C-alpha positions in Angstrom: -4.2 12.6 20.5 -3.0 9.4 22.1 -1.9 6.1 20.5 -1.0 2.7 21.9 2.6 1.9 21.2 3.5 -1.9 21.0 7.1 -1.3 21.9 6.4 0.5 25.1 3.1 -1.3 25.8 1.7 2.1 26.8 -0.8 4.6 25.3 1.3 7.7 24.6 0.8 11.2 23.4 1.2 11.3 19.6 4.1 13.5 18.7 5.7 13.4 15.2 9.3 13.9 14.2 8.3 16.8 12.0 5.4 19.2 12.8 2.1 18.2 10.9 3.8 15.4 9.0 3.3 11.7 9.6 5.6 9.2 8.0 3.8 5.9 8.1 4.9 2.5 6.8 2.5 -0.5 6.7 3.6 -4.0 5.7 1.7 -5.1 2.7 0.9 -8.5 1.2 3.0 -11.2 -0.3 1.5 -11.4 -3.7 1.1 -15.1 -4.7 -2.6 -15.6 -4.5 -5.9 -13.7 -4.2 -6.0 -11.4 -1.1 -8.5 -12.5 1.6 -10.6 -10.6 4.1 -7.9 -10.9 6.7 -5.8 -8.7 4.5 -8.8 -6.4 4.0 -9.1 -6.0 7.8 -5.5 -4.8 8.2 -5.8 -2.5 5.1 -9.0 -1.0 6.5 -7.6 -0.4 10.0 -4.7 1.6 8.7 -6.8 3.4 6.1 -9.1 4.6 8.9 -6.1 5.7 11.0 -4.6 7.5 8.0 -7.9 9.2 7.2 -8.3 10.4 10.8 -4.8 11.8 10.9 -5.5 13.7 7.7 -8.8 15.0 9.2 -6.8 16.3 12.2 -4.6 18.3 9.9 -1.6 16.1 9.3 0.0 15.5 5.9 0.4 11.7 5.8 3.1 10.0 3.7 1.7 6.5 3.6 3.8 3.7 2.2 2.5 0.2 1.8 4.9 -2.3 0.2 4.4 -5.3 -2.0 6.6 -8.4 -1.3 7.0 -9.7 -4.8 10.1 -11.9 -4.2 9.5 -14.7 -1.7 9.6 -18.5 -1.4 5.8 -18.7 -1.7 5.8 -16.7 -4.9 8.6 -18.9 -6.4 6.8 -22.1 -5.4 3.4 -21.0 -6.8 5.0 -19.7 -10.0 6.7 -23.0 -10.5 3.4 -24.8 -10.0 1.7 -22.6 -12.6 4.7 -22.6 -15.0 5.0 -18.8 -15.1 7.9 -16.4 -14.2 7.7 -15.3 -10.6 7.6 -11.6 -11.3 4.8 -12.1 -13.9 2.8 -13.9 -11.2 3.4 -11.3 -8.5 2.6 -8.4 -10.8 -0.7 -10.0 -11.7 -1.7 -10.2 -8.0 -0.4 -6.7 -7.3 -2.9 -5.4 -9.9 -5.7 -7.6 -8.4 -5.0 -6.4 -4.9 -5.0 -2.7 -6.0 -8.4 -3.3 -7.5 -9.6 -5.0 -4.3 -8.4 -2.0 -2.2 -10.2 0.4 -4.5 -13.4 -1.6 -4.2 -13.0 -1.3 -0.4 -12.6 2.5 -0.7 -9.1 2.3 0.7 -7.1 5.5 -0.2 -4.2 4.8 -2.6 -0.9 4.8 -0.8 1.6 7.6 -1.4 3.9 4.9 -2.8 3.9 1.1 -3.2 7.5 0.0 -3.3 8.3 -3.5 -4.6 11.2 -5.7 -3.5 12.2 -6.5 -7.1 12.7 -2.7 -7.7 14.8 -2.1 -4.5 17.5 -4.7 -5.0 20.5 -2.3 -5.3 19.6 -0.5 -2.0 19.1 -3.9 -0.3 22.6 -5.0 -1.3 24.0 -1.7 -0.1 22.1 -2.0 3.2 23.5 -5.6 3.7 27.1 -4.5 2.8 26.8 -1.7 5.4 25.7 -4.1 8.1 28.7 -6.3 7.3 31.0 -3.4 7.5 29.6 -2.4 10.9 30.1 -5.9 12.3 26.3 -6.6 12.5 26.2 -9.2 9.7 28.5 -11.8 8.1 28.8 -13.8 4.9 28.5 -17.5 5.6 30.3 -20.3 3.9 27.1 -21.4 2.1 26.7 -18.1 0.2 24.0 -16.8 2.6 24.5 -13.5 4.6 23.1 -13.5 8.1 22.4 -10.7 10.7 24.3 -11.3 13.9 21.7 -11.0 16.6 24.2 -10.9 19.5 25.5 -7.6 18.1 22.3 -5.9 19.0 22.0 -5.6 22.8 18.4 -4.5 22.5 17.3 -7.4 20.4 13.8 -8.7 21.5 12.4 -5.5 23.0 9.4 -5.2 20.6 8.2 -8.7 21.3 9.4 -8.8 24.9 11.5 -11.8 24.3 15.0 -12.5 25.7 17.6 -13.8 23.4 18.7 -16.6 25.8 15.1 -17.8 26.0 14.8 -17.8 22.2 18.0 -19.7 21.8 16.7 -22.5 24.0 14.1 -23.5 21.5 16.0 -22.7 18.3 18.3 -24.9 16.2 20.4 -24.5 13.1 18.8 -26.2 10.1 20.7 -28.5 7.7 22.4 -26.4 5.1 22.6 -23.3 7.3 25.9 -21.8 8.4 24.9 -19.5 11.2 27.0 -18.4 14.1 24.0 -18.3 16.3 20.6 -20.2 16.0 18.6 -16.9 16.0 20.7 -15.2 13.3 18.4 -14.5 10.3 19.1 -14.4 6.6 19.7 -11.0 4.9 20.7 -12.6 1.6 19.9 -16.2 0.4 22.3 -17.9 -2.1 20.5 -18.8 -5.3 19.1 -22.3 -5.8 18.8 -23.8 -9.2 15.8 -22.5 -11.1 15.1 -19.6 -8.7 15.0 -15.9 -9.6 18.2 -14.3 -8.5 20.4 -11.2 -8.7 24.2 -10.6 -8.7 25.7 -9.5 -5.4 29.1 -9.3 -3.7 28.3 -12.6 -2.1 27.3 -14.4 -5.3 23.9 -14.8 -7.0 20.9 -14.8 -4.7 17.9 -12.9 -3.4 17.0 -10.9 -0.3 15.7 -12.4 3.0 12.2 -11.3 3.9 13.1 -8.9 6.8 15.7 -6.8 5.0 13.3 -6.0 2.3 11.0 -3.9 4.4 13.9 -2.0 6.0 15.3 -1.1 2.7 12.0 -0.1 1.1 11.2 2.0 4.2 14.6 3.7 4.0 14.1 4.4 0.2 10.6 5.9 0.6 10.6 7.6 4.1 14.2 7.9 5.3 16.0 6.8 8.4 13.2 7.6 10.9 9.5 7.3 10.7 6.5 8.0 13.0 4.3 4.9 12.6 5.1 1.4 11.5 2.0 -0.8 11.2 1.0 -4.3 10.4 -0.8 -7.3 11.8 0.2 -8.5 15.3 1.4 -11.7 13.7 4.3 -9.7 12.4 5.6 -8.5 15.8 8.0 -11.5 15.9 10.1 -12.2 14.0 9.5 -9.7 11.1 9.2 -6.4 12.9 11.7 -7.4 15.6 14.2 -8.1 12.9 13.4 -4.9 11.1 14.2 -2.9 14.2 17.5 -4.7 14.7 18.8 -4.3 11.2 17.5 -0.7 10.7 18.8 0.7 13.9 22.1 -1.1 13.6 22.5 0.3 10.1 21.5 4.0 10.9 22.3 4.3 14.6 18.9 5.9 15.1 15.5 5.0 16.4 13.7 3.4 13.5 10.0 4.0 14.3 8.6 6.1 17.1 5.3 4.2 17.3 4.5 0.6 16.5 0.8 -0.1 15.7 -0.5 -3.6 15.3 -4.0 -4.8 14.4 -5.5 -8.0 15.7 -6.3 -11.0 13.6 -9.5 -11.8 11.8 -10.9 -15.1 13.1 -13.3 -17.5 11.4 -14.8 -20.1 13.8 -12.3 -19.0 16.5 -9.3 -19.6 14.2 -7.0 -17.1 12.5 -7.8 -16.9 8.8 -4.9 -18.1 6.7 -4.2 -20.0 3.6 -2.3 -22.7 5.5 -5.5 -23.5 7.5 -7.7 -23.5 4.3 -10.3 -21.2 5.8 -10.0 -18.4 3.3 -12.7 -16.0 2.1 -11.2 -13.8 -0.7 -12.0 -10.1 -0.9 -13.6 -10.7 -4.3 -15.8 -13.4 -2.9 -16.9 -11.2 0.0 -17.7 -8.2 -2.2 -19.8 -10.4 -4.5 -22.2 -10.9 -1.6 -21.9 -7.8 0.6 -21.2 -4.1 0.3 -17.7 -2.8 1.1 -19.2 -0.7 3.9 -20.2 -3.9 5.7 -16.6 -5.1 5.9 -15.5 -1.6 7.1 -18.3 -1.5 9.6 -17.2 -4.8 11.0 -13.8 -3.3 11.6 -15.2 -0.1 13.0 -17.5 -1.9 15.5 -14.5 -3.5 17.2 -11.2 -2.5 18.7 -8.4 -2.5 16.1 -5.9 -4.2 18.4 -8.2 -7.1 19.3 -9.2 -10.2 17.4 -12.2 -9.7 15.1 -14.8 -12.5 14.6 -15.9 -13.0 11.0 -19.1 -14.9 10.6 -22.7 -14.5 9.3 -23.9 -13.1 12.6 -21.3 -10.4 12.9 -21.7 -9.5 9.2 -25.5 -9.3 9.5 -25.1 -7.0 12.5 -22.6 -4.9 10.6 -25.0 -4.8 7.6 -27.9 -3.6 9.9 -25.6 -0.9 11.3 -24.8 0.3 7.8 -28.5 0.5 7.0 -29.1 2.4 10.2 -26.5 5.0 9.3 -27.9 5.3 5.8 -31.3 6.2 7.2 -29.7 9.5 8.5 -29.3 10.6 4.9 -32.9 10.0 3.9 -34.4 13.3 2.6 -37.3 15.1 4.3 -40.8 14.9 2.9 -41.4 17.7 0.3 -44.6 18.5 2.1 -43.0 18.7 5.5 -44.4 21.7 7.6 -41.1 22.4 9.4 -39.8 22.3 13.0 -40.3 24.9 15.7 -37.2 27.1 16.3 -36.3 25.3 19.6 -36.5 21.9 17.9 -34.3 23.1 15.1 -31.8 24.5 17.7 -31.8 21.1 19.4 -30.8 19.4 16.1 -28.0 21.8 15.6 -26.7 21.2 19.1 -26.9 17.4 18.5 -24.6 17.8 15.4 -22.1 19.8 17.4 -22.1 17.3 20.2 -21.7 14.4 17.8 -18.6 16.0 16.3 -17.1 16.6 19.7 -17.8 13.1 20.9 -16.4 11.6 17.6 -13.1 13.5 18.0 -12.8 12.6 21.6 -13.3 8.9 20.8 -10.9 8.9 17.9 -8.2 10.9 19.8 -8.2 8.0 22.3 -6.2 5.5 20.3 -8.6 5.5 17.4 -11.6 4.3 19.3 -13.8 3.6 16.3 -16.6 2.0 18.3 -17.0 5.2 20.3 -16.9 7.2 17.0 -19.7 5.0 15.5 -21.8 5.5 18.7 -21.5 9.3 18.2 -22.8 8.9 14.6 -25.7 6.7 15.7 -26.8 9.3 18.2 -26.7 12.0 15.4 -28.7 9.7 13.1 -31.3 9.2 15.8 -31.7 13.0 16.2 -31.9 13.5 12.4 -34.5 10.8 12.0 -36.6 12.1 14.9 -36.5 15.6 13.4 -37.6 14.3 10.0 -40.4 12.3 11.6 -41.5 15.4 13.4 -41.9 17.3 10.2 -38.5 18.9 9.6 -37.9 20.3 6.2 -34.9 19.4 4.1 -33.4 22.8 4.7 -33.6 22.2 8.5 -32.0 18.7 8.5 -29.5 19.5 5.8 -26.8 21.0 8.2 -26.9 18.0 10.5 -26.8 15.6 7.5 -23.7 17.4 6.2 -22.0 17.0 9.6 -22.9 13.4 9.6 -21.6 12.9 6.0 -18.3 14.7 7.0 -17.7 12.4 9.9 -18.7 9.2 8.1 -16.3 10.1 5.3 -13.5 10.4 7.9 -14.1 6.7 8.6 -14.2 5.9 4.9 -17.9 4.9 4.8 -19.5 5.6 1.5 -23.1 4.9 2.6 -24.3 4.7 -1.0 -27.7 3.1 -1.8 -27.0 0.7 -4.6 -30.5 1.3 -5.9 -30.4 5.0 -5.8 -28.5 8.1 -6.6 -28.9 11.9 -6.0 -30.6 12.2 -9.3 -33.0 9.3 -8.6 -33.8 10.7 -5.2 -34.6 14.1 -6.7 -36.9 12.5 -9.3 -38.7 10.4 -6.6 -39.2 13.5 -4.5 -40.6 15.3 -7.6 -43.1 12.4 -8.2 -44.2 12.6 -4.6 -44.8 16.3 -5.0 -46.8 15.7 -8.1 -48.8 13.0 -6.3 -49.5 15.4 -3.5 -51.1 17.8 -6.0 -53.0 15.0 -7.6 -54.4 13.9 -4.2 -55.5 17.5 -3.5 -57.6 17.3 -6.7 -59.0 13.9 -5.4 -57.7 12.0 -8.5 -57.2 8.9 -6.4 -56.7 6.5 -9.3 -53.8 8.6 -10.6 -52.4 8.8 -7.0 -52.5 5.1 -6.7 -50.9 4.6 -10.1 -47.9 6.7 -9.0 -47.6 4.8 -5.7 -47.9 1.4 -7.4 -45.4 2.1 -10.2 -42.9 3.4 -7.6 -43.5 0.2 -5.6 -42.7 -1.9 -8.7 -39.4 0.0 -8.9 -38.6 -0.8 -5.2 -39.8 2.5 -3.7 -42.3 2.3 -0.9 -44.4 5.4 0.0 -45.6 6.1 3.5 -48.5 8.5 3.9 -49.1 10.2 7.2 -50.8 13.3 8.6 -47.5 15.1 8.2 -47.0 14.2 4.6 -45.5 11.5 2.5 -42.0 9.9 3.0 -40.4 7.1 1.0 -37.8 4.3 1.3 -36.2 1.6 -0.8 -38.0 -1.6 -0.2 
């Protein structure tokens, strides 16, 4: 298996620190408002990666944090007149429900900043002791970027170039313009904690380093997030983590591209937000997942009605592969049945080959489409359910790896079985030339949204 590594800018062989174990940390959301479909894209990308690693036999310890202490949270809480942690907990619960609706697997753990304060303080104290951080005169604590000779290697930036465009803001007491806050002195009315440097709260970057250390230890295999986090967030995480432990922080850095609406990144600051709840009120969760699967996870993803309609059609196309055979089907010849079996084996091999190549989901979906085509052709040629069942089971196995549910909102296994029974009864009625009864069954099913299609090979049905 090969994976693209942002820090080396190369596609590399995937080798974990411990055999068959993947330690994976993904930056979660800052919980101050409803999560949007841009958040959904990132969550789906890493859910698909996680599911595939599990399919390939790895145990995956998957950590996704919640940033529940932040300027945005404090400002929004003040606007609404509620305590910051009360606000953030409300949105944590909302986002967890959103992820469940999107069929995203629950994380192994979801650490929160507010519950990691003692370790954050210990972490900062350790950096000061090692000479990588300093307490400033204004009560803040800063990381000393000049103490890390490798600073900038993730983003490919040089410190001297960064310094040229940087300046020290009023009220800051930095030694260097690029030094970043590890601890912020408390302002009046803000949530704060006691520390050796006075009351205050953590800076953004130190939070993830400490939560990662608490949940996964000093070294991990994959660190993920959107590519908008490469600088400064992930750059600063590397600097402070490696200066604290003296060890490589993450072996692989994996970043997803941004969701774009009308050519622009989707963000609250631009006001072009579509919330996850709003999306799910209009489209199936599989449509959002298919939109992600159709693309390349590292590239920008266009979100509009055209791309969503295309994704919806692709979902319907996949669902057709699960349609049952006609109860009156005569069956395939042995050579045709063997061809279908070979198609299922080829689809699985092509699926794995694609996903092993840096999680090429578009290639994996192409393999599924080819299998669906073979299943549908076999069904149309009179295959029995017993003959198409093995291929459908292979298809279901692979689609599950991608997190696709492929459920028909109108139907269920029980409903499908009952419809097939009615078709069988109707077939017996037609043999007795009771045409009025046959038409009554057809018409009543039509009223329920089920269309029957009669042919010389028997009767099939579909939701209309």
